[in-house]
N, C-alpha and C positions, 0 to 999 in steps of 0.2 A: 895643553888644551887643543881643541880643534879650531882651526882658522875659520872665520866667518866673514862673508861680505857684509858691509854695513850700510852703504848708501852709494849713490852716484856722486862723485866729486865734481866732474865736469862732463860736458858733452862737446865734442869737437864737430864743428860744421865747416865744410869746405867753402871757399870762395875763390874767385879769380884774382889774378895779380891786380893790384891797385884798388881793391874793393874796400879798404879800411874806412874811408869817409862814409860810404854807404852803410857799412856795418855799424859805425858809431851813430849815425842818424837814426837807424832802426832800433838797435839794442839799447842805446842810451836815451835818445830823444823820444821814441815812440813807446818802447817797452819799459822804460824806467829803470834799467839796470845801471850799475856803476862800472865805469871802466877801471880795470886794475892793470898795473904794469906787468908786462911780460919780462921774465928774466933776460938780462942783456944777451946771454949766449943763445937765446931762442928768438929774441926780437930781430936779429939780423935776417931772419927768414920772412919778415913781414907778418901781417896778421894782427889781431888784437883780441884781448880777453875782457870779459865782463862778468860781474858777480851779482847774484841775487841772494836772498836769504837761504843759505845752506847749499847753494849750487853755483856753478860757473858755466858760462857759455864761452867756448874758445873758437874764434873764427880764424882758420888757417888757410894760407894760400896754397892752392893746388894747381900744378901744371896740368893742362888739358882738362880743366874744370868742367864737370857736368853736374847739374843740380840733383840732389837726392829727392825724388818725387814720391817714393814709397817709404823708405827708411826715414825715421824722424824721431825727434824728442817730443815727449808730451809734457807740457808744463802745467802745473796746477795754478789756478788763478782764484782770486777771492770774489770777483764780480765780472763774470764773462760778458754780460750785456754791456756794461760800461766800457770794458776793454774793446769789445767789438766796435762800439761807436767811435772810440778814439782811433782805432785802426782805420776805419772807413774814412774818417776825417783826414787822416794822414795819407790817404790814397792806397791803403793796404786792403785788398778785398778779403772779406771774411765769409766763409762758407760753413753753415751749420753742419755738424757731424751726425753720423748715425747714432741711434740710441745706445746707451750702455748703462746698465743698472747702476744707480747711485750717482750718476754724473750727467751734466749737460756738457756738450763739447762741440768744438768746431775746428776748422783748419784755416791756416793762413800760409803764406810763403814769405820767407825772408827776402831781402832785396835781390838775391841771386837765384831764387826759384826753389830753394830747399823747403820741403814741407815742415811745418811746425804745427803740432796739435795743441790746442788749448782746452783744459778740462776744469770744470768747477764741480765740487761735491754738492749734492742736493740732499 
């Protein structure tokens, strides 16, 4: 048979050395994901992994870190207005996105300045 791509298993986001506590506060505390254990042979490099329904976000330490301001994951959400309010209360600025047929969307940045797009089907 012909091989086929099925889904995105995880998205890797870069962060500076020592950013794990900030990543946990954001991805667990604000965004509501669950932290999952990194395999021991990978955990020695630092970083942390988080899981949502059917996807994972991996935060990896990068030497000479620079935030990704254009390249980004786009995450589907069920209630963008409620999430935007929660983000604002947590001190995470939310900016409404440009129109896209079938969606309302907006942008935030993770604690390290990486762009994250949020999308809700309408």
